[in-house]
PDB file as gemmi writes it, atoms N, CA and C in Angstrom:
CRYST1    1.000    1.000    1.000  90.00  90.00  90.00 P 1                      
ATOM      1  N   MET A   1      25.888  25.862 -21.290  1.00  0.00           N  
ATOM      2  CA  MET A   1      26.099  24.492 -21.150  1.00  0.00           C  
ATOM      3  C   MET A   1      25.926  24.073 -19.681  1.00  0.00           C  
ATOM      4  N   ASN A   2      24.960  24.642 -19.033  1.00  0.00           N  
ATOM      5  CA  ASN A   2      24.658  24.242 -17.590  1.00  0.00           C  
ATOM      6  C   ASN A   2      23.554  23.318 -17.582  1.00  0.00           C  
ATOM      7  N   TYR A   3      23.921  22.023 -17.160  1.00  0.00           N  
ATOM      8  CA  TYR A   3      22.967  20.961 -17.153  1.00  0.00           C  
ATOM      9  C   TYR A   3      22.415  20.726 -15.742  1.00  0.00           C  
ATOM     10  N   PHE A   4      23.272  20.954 -14.736  1.00  0.00           N  
ATOM     11  CA  PHE A   4      22.857  20.774 -13.303  1.00  0.00           C  
ATOM     12  C   PHE A   4      22.283  19.379 -12.910  1.00  0.00           C  
ATOM     13  N   ASN A   5      22.825  18.402 -13.562  1.00  0.00           N  
ATOM     14  CA  ASN A   5      22.605  17.048 -13.159  1.00  0.00           C  
ATOM     15  C   ASN A   5      23.929  16.465 -12.739  1.00  0.00           C  
ATOM     16  N   TYR A   6      24.364  16.600 -11.547  1.00  0.00           N  
ATOM     17  CA  TYR A   6      25.642  16.298 -11.106  1.00  0.00           C  
ATOM     18  C   TYR A   6      25.863  14.771 -10.720  1.00  0.00           C  
ATOM     19  N   PHE A   7      26.995  14.289 -10.907  1.00  0.00           N  
ATOM     20  CA  PHE A   7      27.300  12.929 -10.632  1.00  0.00           C  
ATOM     21  C   PHE A   7      28.752  13.045 -10.098  1.00  0.00           C  
ATOM     22  N   ILE A   8      29.046  12.362  -8.920  1.00  0.00           N  
ATOM     23  CA  ILE A   8      30.309  12.366  -8.349  1.00  0.00           C  
ATOM     24  C   ILE A   8      30.949  10.965  -8.298  1.00  0.00           C  
ATOM     25  N   GLU A   9      32.092  10.771  -8.762  1.00  0.00           N  
ATOM     26  CA  GLU A   9      32.815   9.412  -8.818  1.00  0.00           C  
ATOM     27  C   GLU A   9      33.960   9.666  -7.925  1.00  0.00           C  
ATOM     28  N   SER A  10      34.211   8.496  -7.137  1.00  0.00           N  
ATOM     29  CA  SER A  10      35.458   8.561  -6.252  1.00  0.00           C  
ATOM     30  C   SER A  10      36.368   7.348  -6.608  1.00  0.00           C  
ATOM     31  N   TYR A  11      37.565   7.586  -6.149  1.00  0.00           N  
ATOM     32  CA  TYR A  11      38.579   6.547  -6.337  1.00  0.00           C  
ATOM     33  C   TYR A  11      39.730   6.727  -5.339  1.00  0.00           C  
ATOM     34  N   VAL A  12      40.061   5.529  -4.689  1.00  0.00           N  
ATOM     35  CA  VAL A  12      41.162   5.628  -3.754  1.00  0.00           C  
ATOM     36  C   VAL A  12      42.245   4.644  -4.201  1.00  0.00           C  
ATOM     37  N   HIS A  13      43.475   5.051  -4.296  1.00  0.00           N  
ATOM     38  CA  HIS A  13      44.508   4.137  -4.684  1.00  0.00           C  
ATOM     39  C   HIS A  13      45.492   3.820  -3.613  1.00  0.00           C  
ATOM     40  N   ASP A  14      45.385   2.562  -3.212  1.00  0.00           N  
ATOM     41  CA  ASP A  14      46.273   2.059  -2.181  1.00  0.00           C  
ATOM     42  C   ASP A  14      46.106   2.805  -0.776  1.00  0.00           C  
ATOM     43  N   GLY A  15      44.966   3.459  -0.547  1.00  0.00           N  
ATOM     44  CA  GLY A  15      44.811   4.188   0.759  1.00  0.00           C  
ATOM     45  C   GLY A  15      45.729   5.373   0.795  1.00  0.00           C  
ATOM     46  N   ARG A  16      46.388   5.792  -0.355  1.00  0.00           N  
ATOM     47  CA  ARG A  16      47.318   6.887  -0.316  1.00  0.00           C  
ATOM     48  C   ARG A  16      46.881   8.030  -1.166  1.00  0.00           C  
ATOM     49  N   ILE A  17      46.093   7.819  -2.257  1.00  0.00           N  
ATOM     50  CA  ILE A  17      45.695   8.814  -3.082  1.00  0.00           C  
ATOM     51  C   ILE A  17      44.169   8.769  -3.165  1.00  0.00           C  
ATOM     52  N   GLY A  18      43.482   9.840  -3.051  1.00  0.00           N  
ATOM     53  CA  GLY A  18      42.123   9.876  -3.031  1.00  0.00           C  
ATOM     54  C   GLY A  18      41.628  10.904  -4.176  1.00  0.00           C  
ATOM     55  N   VAL A  19      40.643  10.642  -4.801  1.00  0.00           N  
ATOM     56  CA  VAL A  19      40.090  11.515  -5.879  1.00  0.00           C  
ATOM     57  C   VAL A  19      38.617  11.540  -5.839  1.00  0.00           C  
ATOM     58  N   LEU A  20      38.036  12.777  -6.088  1.00  0.00           N  
ATOM     59  CA  LEU A  20      36.613  13.020  -6.305  1.00  0.00           C  
ATOM     60  C   LEU A  20      36.525  13.716  -7.630  1.00  0.00           C  
ATOM     61  N   VAL A  21      35.719  13.301  -8.600  1.00  0.00           N  
ATOM     62  CA  VAL A  21      35.439  13.909  -9.891  1.00  0.00           C  
ATOM     63  C   VAL A  21      33.876  14.253 -10.020  1.00  0.00           C  
ATOM     64  N   GLU A  22      33.658  15.467 -10.433  1.00  0.00           N  
ATOM     65  CA  GLU A  22      32.239  15.887 -10.478  1.00  0.00           C  
ATOM     66  C   GLU A  22      31.937  15.986 -11.962  1.00  0.00           C  
ATOM     67  N   LEU A  23      30.970  15.303 -12.452  1.00  0.00           N  
ATOM     68  CA  LEU A  23      30.575  15.370 -13.841  1.00  0.00           C  
ATOM     69  C   LEU A  23      29.095  15.994 -13.921  1.00  0.00           C  
ATOM     70  N   ASP A  24      28.766  16.431 -15.032  1.00  0.00           N  
ATOM     71  CA  ASP A  24      27.429  17.028 -15.155  1.00  0.00           C  
ATOM     72  C   ASP A  24      26.933  16.507 -16.497  1.00  0.00           C  
ATOM     73  N   VAL A  25      25.660  16.021 -16.592  1.00  0.00           N  
ATOM     74  CA  VAL A  25      25.052  15.436 -17.694  1.00  0.00           C  
ATOM     75  C   VAL A  25      23.801  16.172 -17.980  1.00  0.00           C  
ATOM     76  N   SER A  26      23.405  16.234 -19.320  1.00  0.00           N  
ATOM     77  CA  SER A  26      22.072  16.854 -19.608  1.00  0.00           C  
ATOM     78  C   SER A  26      20.865  15.949 -19.403  1.00  0.00           C  
ATOM     79  N   ASP A  27      21.092  14.592 -19.104  1.00  0.00           N  
ATOM     80  CA  ASP A  27      20.040  13.712 -18.830  1.00  0.00           C  
ATOM     81  C   ASP A  27      20.359  12.637 -17.711  1.00  0.00           C  
ATOM     82  N   THR A  28      19.734  12.591 -16.685  1.00  0.00           N  
ATOM     83  CA  THR A  28      20.044  11.732 -15.568  1.00  0.00           C  
ATOM     84  C   THR A  28      20.028  10.250 -15.949  1.00  0.00           C  
ATOM     85  N   PHE A  29      19.384   9.962 -17.019  1.00  0.00           N  
ATOM     86  CA  PHE A  29      19.364   8.507 -17.509  1.00  0.00           C  
ATOM     87  C   PHE A  29      20.811   8.049 -17.679  1.00  0.00           C  
ATOM     88  N   ALA A  30      21.796   8.860 -18.053  1.00  0.00           N  
ATOM     89  CA  ALA A  30      23.151   8.574 -18.116  1.00  0.00           C  
ATOM     90  C   ALA A  30      23.700   7.916 -17.021  1.00  0.00           C  
ATOM     91  N   PHE A  31      23.278   8.376 -15.785  1.00  0.00           N  
ATOM     92  CA  PHE A  31      23.877   7.876 -14.639  1.00  0.00           C  
ATOM     93  C   PHE A  31      23.717   6.410 -14.482  1.00  0.00           C  
ATOM     94  N   ARG A  32      22.692   5.826 -15.075  1.00  0.00           N  
ATOM     95  CA  ARG A  32      22.490   4.308 -14.969  1.00  0.00           C  
ATOM     96  C   ARG A  32      23.142   3.529 -16.029  1.00  0.00           C  
ATOM     97  N   SER A  33      23.773   4.139 -16.989  1.00  0.00           N  
ATOM     98  CA  SER A  33      24.539   3.581 -18.063  1.00  0.00           C  
ATOM     99  C   SER A  33      25.766   2.979 -17.625  1.00  0.00           C  
ATOM    100  N   ASP A  34      26.137   1.661 -17.963  1.00  0.00           N  
ATOM    101  CA  ASP A  34      27.442   1.178 -17.723  1.00  0.00           C  
ATOM    102  C   ASP A  34      28.560   1.910 -18.293  1.00  0.00           C  
ATOM    103  N   SER A  35      28.387   2.396 -19.442  1.00  0.00           N  
ATOM    104  CA  SER A  35      29.336   3.198 -20.235  1.00  0.00           C  
ATOM    105  C   SER A  35      29.664   4.461 -19.423  1.00  0.00           C  
ATOM    106  N   PHE A  36      28.693   5.138 -18.972  1.00  0.00           N  
ATOM    107  CA  PHE A  36      28.906   6.297 -18.209  1.00  0.00           C  
ATOM    108  C   PHE A  36      29.622   5.999 -16.854  1.00  0.00           C  
ATOM    109  N   LYS A  37      29.253   5.052 -16.160  1.00  0.00           N  
ATOM    110  CA  LYS A  37      29.915   4.580 -14.902  1.00  0.00           C  
ATOM    111  C   LYS A  37      31.412   4.282 -15.098  1.00  0.00           C  
ATOM    112  N   ASP A  38      31.556   3.421 -16.214  1.00  0.00           N  
ATOM    113  CA  ASP A  38      32.964   3.100 -16.587  1.00  0.00           C  
ATOM    114  C   ASP A  38      33.772   4.353 -16.860  1.00  0.00           C  
ATOM    115  N   PHE A  39      33.177   5.215 -17.734  1.00  0.00           N  
ATOM    116  CA  PHE A  39      34.020   6.507 -18.036  1.00  0.00           C  
ATOM    117  C   PHE A  39      34.266   7.315 -16.718  1.00  0.00           C  
ATOM    118  N   ALA A  40      33.286   7.473 -15.860  1.00  0.00           N  
ATOM    119  CA  ALA A  40      33.532   8.252 -14.664  1.00  0.00           C  
ATOM    120  C   ALA A  40      34.552   7.549 -13.741  1.00  0.00           C  
ATOM    121  N   ARG A  41      34.600   6.340 -13.701  1.00  0.00           N  
ATOM    122  CA  ARG A  41      35.721   5.584 -12.871  1.00  0.00           C  
ATOM    123  C   ARG A  41      37.029   5.766 -13.549  1.00  0.00           C  
ATOM    124  N   ASP A  42      37.094   5.598 -14.876  1.00  0.00           N  
ATOM    125  CA  ASP A  42      38.276   5.845 -15.552  1.00  0.00           C  
ATOM    126  C   ASP A  42      38.796   7.205 -15.368  1.00  0.00           C  
ATOM    127  N   LEU A  43      37.951   8.217 -15.286  1.00  0.00           N  
ATOM    128  CA  LEU A  43      38.278   9.590 -15.223  1.00  0.00           C  
ATOM    129  C   LEU A  43      38.952   9.819 -13.833  1.00  0.00           C  
ATOM    130  N   ALA A  44      38.346   9.227 -12.896  1.00  0.00           N  
ATOM    131  CA  ALA A  44      38.920   9.391 -11.469  1.00  0.00           C  
ATOM    132  C   ALA A  44      40.210   8.709 -11.382  1.00  0.00           C  
ATOM    133  N   LEU A  45      40.435   7.528 -11.961  1.00  0.00           N  
ATOM    134  CA  LEU A  45      41.698   6.873 -12.116  1.00  0.00           C  
ATOM    135  C   LEU A  45      42.779   7.670 -12.781  1.00  0.00           C  
ATOM    136  N   GLN A  46      42.278   8.403 -13.879  1.00  0.00           N  
ATOM    137  CA  GLN A  46      43.208   9.361 -14.642  1.00  0.00           C  
ATOM    138  C   GLN A  46      43.645  10.377 -13.779  1.00  0.00           C  
ATOM    139  N   VAL A  47      42.851  11.060 -12.967  1.00  0.00           N  
ATOM    140  CA  VAL A  47      43.316  12.121 -12.117  1.00  0.00           C  
ATOM    141  C   VAL A  47      44.238  11.557 -11.055  1.00  0.00           C  
ATOM    142  N   ALA A  48      43.961  10.313 -10.548  1.00  0.00           N  
ATOM    143  CA  ALA A  48      44.921   9.803  -9.469  1.00  0.00           C  
ATOM    144  C   ALA A  48      46.245   9.544 -10.110  1.00  0.00           C  
ATOM    145  N   ALA A  49      46.247   9.025 -11.436  1.00  0.00           N  
ATOM    146  CA  ALA A  49      47.513   8.572 -11.950  1.00  0.00           C  
ATOM    147  C   ALA A  49      48.366   9.813 -12.504  1.00  0.00           C  
ATOM    148  N   MET A  50      47.723  10.762 -13.185  1.00  0.00           N  
ATOM    149  CA  MET A  50      48.350  11.751 -13.898  1.00  0.00           C  
ATOM    150  C   MET A  50      48.437  13.148 -13.154  1.00  0.00           C  
ATOM    151  N   ASN A  51      47.564  13.394 -12.208  1.00  0.00           N  
ATOM    152  CA  ASN A  51      47.649  14.555 -11.272  1.00  0.00           C  
ATOM    153  C   ASN A  51      47.633  15.920 -12.217  1.00  0.00           C  
ATOM    154  N   PRO A  52      46.477  15.991 -13.064  1.00  0.00           N  
ATOM    155  CA  PRO A  52      46.446  17.250 -13.753  1.00  0.00           C  
ATOM    156  C   PRO A  52      46.215  18.523 -12.934  1.00  0.00           C  
ATOM    157  N   ALA A  53      46.599  19.653 -13.420  1.00  0.00           N  
ATOM    158  CA  ALA A  53      46.469  20.902 -12.664  1.00  0.00           C  
ATOM    159  C   ALA A  53      45.139  21.503 -12.901  1.00  0.00           C  
ATOM    160  N   SER A  54      44.419  21.144 -14.017  1.00  0.00           N  
ATOM    161  CA  SER A  54      43.022  21.775 -14.285  1.00  0.00           C  
ATOM    162  C   SER A  54      42.218  20.812 -15.055  1.00  0.00           C  
ATOM    163  N   VAL A  55      40.962  21.094 -15.226  1.00  0.00           N  
ATOM    164  CA  VAL A  55      40.093  20.334 -16.039  1.00  0.00           C  
ATOM    165  C   VAL A  55      40.585  20.404 -17.525  1.00  0.00           C  
ATOM    166  N   GLU A  56      40.950  21.567 -17.969  1.00  0.00           N  
ATOM    167  CA  GLU A  56      41.452  21.771 -19.413  1.00  0.00           C  
ATOM    168  C   GLU A  56      42.685  20.813 -19.627  1.00  0.00           C  
ATOM    169  N   GLU A  57      43.580  20.699 -18.602  1.00  0.00           N  
ATOM    170  CA  GLU A  57      44.770  19.889 -18.809  1.00  0.00           C  
ATOM    171  C   GLU A  57      44.271  18.327 -18.719  1.00  0.00           C  
ATOM    172  N   LEU A  58      43.388  18.079 -17.901  1.00  0.00           N  
ATOM    173  CA  LEU A  58      42.804  16.736 -17.785  1.00  0.00           C  
ATOM    174  C   LEU A  58      42.311  16.193 -19.169  1.00  0.00           C  
ATOM    175  N   VAL A  59      41.500  16.959 -19.750  1.00  0.00           N  
ATOM    176  CA  VAL A  59      40.815  16.447 -20.921  1.00  0.00           C  
ATOM    177  C   VAL A  59      41.851  16.478 -22.113  1.00  0.00           C  
ATOM    178  N   ALA A  60      42.770  17.195 -21.987  1.00  0.00           N  
ATOM    179  CA  ALA A  60      43.876  17.195 -23.116  1.00  0.00           C  
ATOM    180  C   ALA A  60      44.901  15.988 -22.945  1.00  0.00           C  
ATOM    181  N   GLN A  61      44.893  15.383 -21.892  1.00  0.00           N  
ATOM    182  CA  GLN A  61      45.793  14.302 -21.638  1.00  0.00           C  
ATOM    183  C   GLN A  61      45.551  12.965 -22.406  1.00  0.00           C  
ATOM    184  N   PRO A  62      46.505  12.193 -22.821  1.00  0.00           N  
ATOM    185  CA  PRO A  62      46.250  10.882 -23.287  1.00  0.00           C  
ATOM    186  C   PRO A  62      45.612  10.026 -22.181  1.00  0.00           C  
ATOM    187  N   SER A  63      44.573   9.258 -22.503  1.00  0.00           N  
ATOM    188  CA  SER A  63      43.886   8.464 -21.551  1.00  0.00           C  
ATOM    189  C   SER A  63      44.755   7.330 -21.023  1.00  0.00           C  
ATOM    190  N   VAL A  64      44.669   7.103 -19.777  1.00  0.00           N  
ATOM    191  CA  VAL A  64      45.471   6.032 -19.138  1.00  0.00           C  
ATOM    192  C   VAL A  64      44.878   4.707 -19.572  1.00  0.00           C  
ATOM    193  N   LYS A  65      43.629   4.531 -19.927  1.00  0.00           N  
ATOM    194  CA  LYS A  65      43.095   3.388 -20.430  1.00  0.00           C  
ATOM    195  C   LYS A  65      43.301   3.127 -21.850  1.00  0.00           C  
ATOM    196  N   ASP A  66      43.465   4.182 -22.606  1.00  0.00           N  
ATOM    197  CA  ASP A  66      43.749   3.987 -24.123  1.00  0.00           C  
ATOM    198  C   ASP A  66      44.596   5.124 -24.497  1.00  0.00           C  
ATOM    199  N   PRO A  67      45.941   5.082 -24.428  1.00  0.00           N  
ATOM    200  CA  PRO A  67      46.805   6.128 -24.715  1.00  0.00           C  
ATOM    201  C   PRO A  67      46.772   6.824 -26.206  1.00  0.00           C  
ATOM    202  N   GLU A  68      46.032   5.873 -27.034  1.00  0.00           N  
ATOM    203  CA  GLU A  68      45.969   6.482 -28.391  1.00  0.00           C  
ATOM    204  C   GLU A  68      44.940   7.532 -28.438  1.00  0.00           C  
ATOM    205  N   GLN A  69      44.002   7.723 -27.440  1.00  0.00           N  
ATOM    206  CA  GLN A  69      43.046   8.704 -27.406  1.00  0.00           C  
ATOM    207  C   GLN A  69      43.155   9.665 -26.276  1.00  0.00           C  
ATOM    208  N   THR A  70      42.849  10.914 -26.401  1.00  0.00           N  
ATOM    209  CA  THR A  70      42.745  11.848 -25.301  1.00  0.00           C  
ATOM    210  C   THR A  70      41.503  11.558 -24.479  1.00  0.00           C  
ATOM    211  N   VAL A  71      41.561  12.204 -23.295  1.00  0.00           N  
ATOM    212  CA  VAL A  71      40.264  12.061 -22.424  1.00  0.00           C  
ATOM    213  C   VAL A  71      39.155  12.670 -23.195  1.00  0.00           C  
ATOM    214  N   ALA A  72      39.461  13.896 -23.912  1.00  0.00           N  
ATOM    215  CA  ALA A  72      38.283  14.546 -24.547  1.00  0.00           C  
ATOM    216  C   ALA A  72      37.703  13.752 -25.644  1.00  0.00           C  
ATOM    217  N   GLU A  73      38.632  12.915 -26.377  1.00  0.00           N  
ATOM    218  CA  GLU A  73      38.102  11.982 -27.417  1.00  0.00           C  
ATOM    219  C   GLU A  73      37.292  10.868 -26.862  1.00  0.00           C  
ATOM    220  N   ARG A  74      37.712  10.311 -25.760  1.00  0.00           N  
ATOM    221  CA  ARG A  74      36.999   9.291 -25.107  1.00  0.00           C  
ATOM    222  C   ARG A  74      35.510   9.807 -24.624  1.00  0.00           C  
ATOM    223  N   MET A  75      35.535  11.067 -24.228  1.00  0.00           N  
ATOM    224  CA  MET A  75      34.376  11.604 -23.741  1.00  0.00           C  
ATOM    225  C   MET A  75      33.384  11.885 -24.925  1.00  0.00           C  
ATOM    226  N   ALA A  76      33.923  12.238 -26.046  1.00  0.00           N  
ATOM    227  CA  ALA A  76      33.143  12.462 -27.258  1.00  0.00           C  
ATOM    228  C   ALA A  76      32.484  11.146 -27.707  1.00  0.00           C  
ATOM    229  N   LEU A  77      33.317  10.102 -27.582  1.00  0.00           N  
ATOM    230  CA  LEU A  77      32.664   8.721 -27.958  1.00  0.00           C  
ATOM    231  C   LEU A  77      31.610   8.340 -26.920  1.00  0.00           C  
ATOM    232  N   LEU A  78      31.755   8.756 -25.755  1.00  0.00           N  
ATOM    233  CA  LEU A  78      30.730   8.391 -24.721  1.00  0.00           C  
ATOM    234  C   LEU A  78      29.487   9.213 -24.972  1.00  0.00           C  
ATOM    235  N   VAL A  79      29.549  10.415 -25.286  1.00  0.00           N  
ATOM    236  CA  VAL A  79      28.520  11.318 -25.637  1.00  0.00           C  
ATOM    237  C   VAL A  79      27.703  10.719 -26.935  1.00  0.00           C  
ATOM    238  N   GLN A  80      28.401  10.232 -27.936  1.00  0.00           N  
ATOM    239  CA  GLN A  80      27.713   9.563 -29.037  1.00  0.00           C  
ATOM    240  C   GLN A  80      26.979   8.380 -28.603  1.00  0.00           C  
ATOM    241  N   GLU A  81      27.565   7.618 -27.694  1.00  0.00           N  
ATOM    242  CA  GLU A  81      26.919   6.333 -27.345  1.00  0.00           C  
ATOM    243  C   GLU A  81      25.678   6.564 -26.480  1.00  0.00           C  
ATOM    244  N   ILE A  82      25.869   7.422 -25.460  1.00  0.00           N  
ATOM    245  CA  ILE A  82      24.672   7.630 -24.492  1.00  0.00           C  
ATOM    246  C   ILE A  82      23.767   8.697 -24.935  1.00  0.00           C  
ATOM    247  N   ARG A  83      24.122   9.473 -25.987  1.00  0.00           N  
ATOM    248  CA  ARG A  83      23.322  10.429 -26.627  1.00  0.00           C  
ATOM    249  C   ARG A  83      22.802  11.645 -25.575  1.00  0.00           C  
ATOM    250  N   THR A  84      23.805  11.989 -24.774  1.00  0.00           N  
ATOM    251  CA  THR A  84      23.432  13.044 -23.822  1.00  0.00           C  
ATOM    252  C   THR A  84      24.854  13.677 -23.610  1.00  0.00           C  
ATOM    253  N   ASN A  85      24.864  15.072 -23.317  1.00  0.00           N  
ATOM    254  CA  ASN A  85      26.094  15.796 -23.150  1.00  0.00           C  
ATOM    255  C   ASN A  85      26.668  15.396 -21.758  1.00  0.00           C  
ATOM    256  N   VAL A  86      28.009  15.518 -21.753  1.00  0.00           N  
ATOM    257  CA  VAL A  86      28.801  15.173 -20.527  1.00  0.00           C  
ATOM    258  C   VAL A  86      29.776  16.374 -20.276  1.00  0.00           C  
ATOM    259  N   LEU A  87      29.932  16.934 -19.163  1.00  0.00           N  
ATOM    260  CA  LEU A  87      30.758  17.942 -18.840  1.00  0.00           C  
ATOM    261  C   LEU A  87      31.664  17.632 -17.541  1.00  0.00           C  
ATOM    262  N   VAL A  88      32.879  17.686 -17.665  1.00  0.00           N  
ATOM    263  CA  VAL A  88      33.663  17.480 -16.401  1.00  0.00           C  
ATOM    264  C   VAL A  88      33.613  18.830 -15.735  1.00  0.00           C  
ATOM    265  N   ARG A  89      32.985  19.005 -14.496  1.00  0.00           N  
ATOM    266  CA  ARG A  89      32.926  20.305 -13.786  1.00  0.00           C  
ATOM    267  C   ARG A  89      34.189  20.549 -13.033  1.00  0.00           C  
ATOM    268  N   ARG A  90      34.658  19.636 -12.119  1.00  0.00           N  
ATOM    269  CA  ARG A  90      35.744  19.820 -11.426  1.00  0.00           C  
ATOM    270  C   ARG A  90      36.261  18.500 -10.740  1.00  0.00           C  
ATOM    271  N   PHE A  91      37.332  18.593 -10.167  1.00  0.00           N  
ATOM    272  CA  PHE A  91      37.965  17.418  -9.468  1.00  0.00           C  
ATOM    273  C   PHE A  91      38.862  17.886  -8.295  1.00  0.00           C  
ATOM    274  N   VAL A  92      39.134  16.941  -7.407  1.00  0.00           N  
ATOM    275  CA  VAL A  92      40.033  17.242  -6.250  1.00  0.00           C  
ATOM    276  C   VAL A  92      40.874  15.868  -6.076  1.00  0.00           C  
ATOM    277  N   ARG A  93      42.104  16.014  -5.827  1.00  0.00           N  
ATOM    278  CA  ARG A  93      43.003  14.960  -5.581  1.00  0.00           C  
ATOM    279  C   ARG A  93      43.779  15.169  -4.290  1.00  0.00           C  
ATOM    280  N   TRP A  94      43.727  14.086  -3.465  1.00  0.00           N  
ATOM    281  CA  TRP A  94      44.593  14.183  -2.156  1.00  0.00           C  
ATOM    282  C   TRP A  94      45.576  13.221  -2.256  1.00  0.00           C  
ATOM    283  N   ASP A  95      46.746  13.513  -1.751  1.00  0.00           N  
ATOM    284  CA  ASP A  95      47.867  12.567  -1.724  1.00  0.00           C  
ATOM    285  C   ASP A  95      48.557  12.593  -0.275  1.00  0.00           C  
ATOM    286  N   THR A  96      48.657  11.512   0.324  1.00  0.00           N  
ATOM    287  CA  THR A  96      49.181  11.410   1.610  1.00  0.00           C  
ATOM    288  C   THR A  96      50.707  11.651   1.688  1.00  0.00           C  
ATOM    289  N   GLU A  97      51.413  11.559   0.597  1.00  0.00           N  
ATOM    290  CA  GLU A  97      52.802  11.870   0.425  1.00  0.00           C  
ATOM    291  C   GLU A  97      53.062  13.288   0.607  1.00  0.00           C  
ATOM    292  N   PRO A  98      54.164  13.670   1.446  1.00  0.00           N  
ATOM    293  CA  PRO A  98      54.368  15.086   1.518  1.00  0.00           C  
ATOM    294  C   PRO A  98      54.925  15.579   0.140  1.00  0.00           C  
ATOM    295  N   GLN A  99      54.654  16.872  -0.015  1.00  0.00           N  
ATOM    296  CA  GLN A  99      55.015  17.536  -1.362  1.00  0.00           C  
ATOM    297  C   GLN A  99      56.598  17.871  -1.232  1.00  0.00           C  
ATOM    298  N   ARG A 100      57.397  17.296  -2.122  1.00  0.00           N  
ATOM    299  CA  ARG A 100      58.724  17.362  -2.115  1.00  0.00           C  
ATOM    300  C   ARG A 100      59.169  18.655  -2.997  1.00  0.00           C  
ATOM    301  N   PRO A 101      59.951  19.514  -2.474  1.00  0.00           N  
ATOM    302  CA  PRO A 101      60.370  20.713  -3.348  1.00  0.00           C  
ATOM    303  C   PRO A 101      61.156  20.232  -4.564  1.00  0.00           C  
ATOM    304  N   ASN A 102      60.988  20.876  -5.652  1.00  0.00           N  
ATOM    305  CA  ASN A 102      61.524  20.408  -6.883  1.00  0.00           C  
ATOM    306  C   ASN A 102      62.882  21.175  -7.083  1.00  0.00           C  
ATOM    307  N   PHE A 103      63.897  20.667  -6.311  1.00  0.00           N  
ATOM    308  CA  PHE A 103      65.253  21.144  -6.348  1.00  0.00           C  
ATOM    309  C   PHE A 103      65.959  20.697  -7.645  1.00  0.00           C  
ATOM    310  N   PRO A 104      66.819  21.447  -8.210  1.00  0.00           N  
ATOM    311  CA  PRO A 104      67.545  20.995  -9.404  1.00  0.00           C  
ATOM    312  C   PRO A 104      68.480  19.882  -9.028  1.00  0.00           C  
ATOM    313  N   GLU A 105      68.817  18.981  -9.913  1.00  0.00           N  
ATOM    314  CA  GLU A 105      69.745  17.828  -9.648  1.00  0.00           C  
ATOM    315  C   GLU A 105      71.146  18.340  -9.378  1.00  0.00           C  
ATOM    316  N   PRO A 106      71.819  17.838  -8.211  1.00  0.00           N  
ATOM    317  CA  PRO A 106      73.155  18.405  -8.032  1.00  0.00           C  
ATOM    318  C   PRO A 106      74.134  18.084  -9.103  1.00  0.00           C  
ATOM    319  N   PRO A 107      75.248  18.770  -9.190  1.00  0.00           N  
ATOM    320  CA  PRO A 107      76.137  18.428 -10.269  1.00  0.00           C  
ATOM    321  C   PRO A 107      76.786  16.916 -10.035  1.00  0.00           C  
ATOM    322  N   ARG A 108      77.221  16.316 -11.062  1.00  0.00           N  
ATOM    323  CA  ARG A 108      77.519  14.885 -10.992  1.00  0.00           C  
ATOM    324  C   ARG A 108      79.045  14.701 -10.955  1.00  0.00           C  
ATOM    325  N   THR A 109      79.885  15.676 -11.331  1.00  0.00           N  
ATOM    326  CA  THR A 109      81.321  15.357 -11.359  1.00  0.00           C  
ATOM    327  C   THR A 109      82.028  16.512 -10.518  1.00  0.00           C  
ATOM    328  N   PRO A 110      83.186  16.304  -9.936  1.00  0.00           N  
ATOM    329  CA  PRO A 110      83.902  17.170  -9.134  1.00  0.00           C  
ATOM    330  C   PRO A 110      84.242  18.351  -9.932  1.00  0.00           C  
ATOM    331  N   ALA A 111      84.591  18.233 -11.259  1.00  0.00           N  
ATOM    332  CA  ALA A 111      84.880  19.287 -12.164  1.00  0.00           C  
ATOM    333  C   ALA A 111      83.801  20.370 -12.192  1.00  0.00           C  
ATOM    334  N   VAL A 112      82.608  19.874 -12.364  1.00  0.00           N  
ATOM    335  CA  VAL A 112      81.469  20.830 -12.426  1.00  0.00           C  
ATOM    336  C   VAL A 112      81.272  21.511 -11.089  1.00  0.00           C  
ATOM    337  N   ILE A 113      81.554  20.913 -10.001  1.00  0.00           N  
ATOM    338  CA  ILE A 113      81.398  21.400  -8.646  1.00  0.00           C  
ATOM    339  C   ILE A 113      82.418  22.623  -8.557  1.00  0.00           C  
ATOM    340  N   TYR A 114      83.671  22.283  -8.952  1.00  0.00           N  
ATOM    341  CA  TYR A 114      84.632  23.280  -8.872  1.00  0.00           C  
ATOM    342  C   TYR A 114      84.351  24.543  -9.703  1.00  0.00           C  
ATOM    343  N   ASP A 115      83.843  24.341 -10.931  1.00  0.00           N  
ATOM    344  CA  ASP A 115      83.446  25.449 -11.771  1.00  0.00           C  
ATOM    345  C   ASP A 115      82.374  26.232 -11.144  1.00  0.00           C  
ATOM    346  N   LEU A 116      81.384  25.598 -10.450  1.00  0.00           N  
ATOM    347  CA  LEU A 116      80.230  26.290  -9.981  1.00  0.00           C  
ATOM    348  C   LEU A 116      80.690  27.107  -8.727  1.00  0.00           C  
ATOM    349  N   ARG A 117      81.677  26.524  -7.947  1.00  0.00           N  
ATOM    350  CA  ARG A 117      82.292  27.319  -6.806  1.00  0.00           C  
ATOM    351  C   ARG A 117      82.907  28.557  -7.265  1.00  0.00           C  
ATOM    352  N   LYS A 118      83.632  28.501  -8.517  1.00  0.00           N  
ATOM    353  CA  LYS A 118      84.375  29.660  -8.946  1.00  0.00           C  
ATOM    354  C   LYS A 118      83.356  30.731  -9.606  1.00  0.00           C  
ATOM    355  N   GLY A 119      82.110  30.269  -9.799  1.00  0.00           N  
ATOM    356  CA  GLY A 119      81.086  31.129 -10.339  1.00  0.00           C  
ATOM    357  C   GLY A 119      81.095  31.014 -11.887  1.00  0.00           C  
ATOM    358  N   ASN A 120      81.681  30.078 -12.398  1.00  0.00           N  
ATOM    359  CA  ASN A 120      81.596  29.921 -13.856  1.00  0.00           C  
ATOM    360  C   ASN A 120      80.490  28.779 -14.147  1.00  0.00           C  
ATOM    361  N   GLU A 121      79.946  28.939 -15.331  1.00  0.00           N  
ATOM    362  CA  GLU A 121      78.932  27.912 -15.804  1.00  0.00           C  
ATOM    363  C   GLU A 121      79.720  26.690 -16.466  1.00  0.00           C  
ATOM    364  N   ALA A 122      79.248  25.603 -16.061  1.00  0.00           N  
ATOM    365  CA  ALA A 122      79.823  24.404 -16.633  1.00  0.00           C  
ATOM    366  C   ALA A 122      79.314  24.029 -17.978  1.00  0.00           C  
TER     367      ALA A 122                                                      
END                                                                             
C-alpha cells in the first residue's frame, strides 16, 4: 500500500495546540477535491481534540465531526467518493501546556486518611 503521493494538513487551536497530519493517496487528483481537503482538515482537528497515541488509535476513535462514525468509517466513505485510496501515514501534535503528572486523587475524608496512615486499605 505504498502510494507516495503525500499531503500534509496543519491545524492550530488557539495558538496553543498545533497538529500536522500526513496523508498518502494513490492519485494526486484527490488533493484538489473539496471532500479530501475537508477530511484532511477534520483529521487534524481530531488529533488536536482527542490526542491519540498512534495512527491505529486515531482511526478507531469516534469522529469529532460525526460521533456516530469512526474516523476509519469516514475515511472509507471518502475513498468511495473520490475513488482513490487514502492512508494516514503519521501525525504530530504539540501542546504548549506543560505535561502534568497523573497522580491519583487524594483521599476525600479524614477517616480514609487515618486508615491510609495506619497502612490499612480503605
